C-alpha positions in Angstrom: 14.3 9.2 21.3 17.8 8.4 22.3 18.2 11.7 24.1 15.0 11.2 26.1 16.3 7.8 27.2 19.6 9.3 28.1 18.1 12.1 30.2 15.8 9.7 32.0 18.8 7.4 32.6 20.7 10.3 34.1 17.9 11.3 36.4 17.6 7.7 37.6 21.3 7.8 38.4 20.5 10.7 40.7 17.7 8.6 42.3 20.0 5.6 42.9 22.8 7.7 44.2 20.6 9.4 46.7 18.9 6.1 47.7 22.4 4.6 48.1 23.3 7.4 50.6 20.0 6.8 52.5 20.6 3.0 52.5 23.4 3.4 55.1 25.7 0.9 53.4 22.7 -1.3 52.3 21.6 -1.7 56.0 18.2 -0.2 55.3 15.9 -2.3 53.2 13.7 0.2 51.3 16.5 2.6 50.2 18.6 -0.5 49.2 15.8 -1.8 47.0 15.3 1.6 45.4 19.0 1.8 44.7 19.1 -1.5 42.9 16.0 -1.0 40.9 16.9 2.6 39.9 20.4 1.6 39.0 19.2 -1.3 36.8 16.7 0.9 35.1 19.3 3.6 34.6 21.7 1.1 33.0 18.9 -0.2 30.7 17.9 3.2 29.5 21.6 4.1 28.9 21.9 1.0 26.8 18.9 2.0 24.8 20.3 5.5 24.3 23.6 4.1 23.1 21.8 2.5 20.2 21.6 6.0 18.6 24.3 8.0 20.3 28.1 7.7 20.3 29.6 5.9 23.3 31.6 8.8 24.6 28.8 11.3 24.3 26.2 9.0 25.9 28.4 8.0 28.8 29.7 11.5 29.5 26.2 13.0 29.5 24.8 10.1 31.7 27.5 10.5 34.3 27.3 14.3 34.1 23.6 14.4 34.7 24.2 12.0 37.6 27.1 14.1 39.0 25.3 17.4 38.7 22.0 16.0 40.0 23.7 14.4 43.0 25.5 17.6 43.7 22.2 19.6 43.7 20.4 17.0 45.8 23.3 17.1 48.2 23.0 20.8 48.6 19.2 21.1 48.6 18.2 18.0 50.4 21.2 17.0 52.5 22.4 20.4 53.4 25.9 20.0 51.9 28.1 23.0 51.4 28.2 25.0 48.2 31.4 27.0 48.2 32.6 29.0 45.3 35.0 26.4 44.1 32.4 23.6 44.2 29.9 25.8 42.3 32.5 26.7 39.7 33.5 23.1 39.2 29.8 22.1 38.8 29.5 24.9 36.2 32.4 23.5 34.3 30.7 20.1 34.2 27.6 21.7 32.9 29.5 23.6 30.3 31.1 20.3 29.2 27.7 18.6 28.9 26.3 21.5 26.8 29.3 21.3 24.6 28.9 17.6 24.0 25.2 18.0 23.2 25.9 20.9 20.8 28.7 18.9 19.0 26.6 15.8 18.7 25.3 14.9 15.3 22.1 13.3 16.8 
């Protein structure tokens, strides 16, 4: 169950990062509310996941899901660039996440 909590926490990190961008520095109400609620839920789920996972693994996976998810949302939704170096860097993050999962005893 810890992994399910962690994956959901990471996905909510993507939600709050995107909403934060849309909030225009907390000047737009709805995206600001979504940011705060999604961030709180993400932290809560991360805390639940940490009951059964090592700190380093849980935190790295959580931030990695958020980073890769925000990277993908930036490209797909916001039209951000996806040069070869950016894609290679994202692939390295993904490789690290897979390595952490494979080396986890949970």
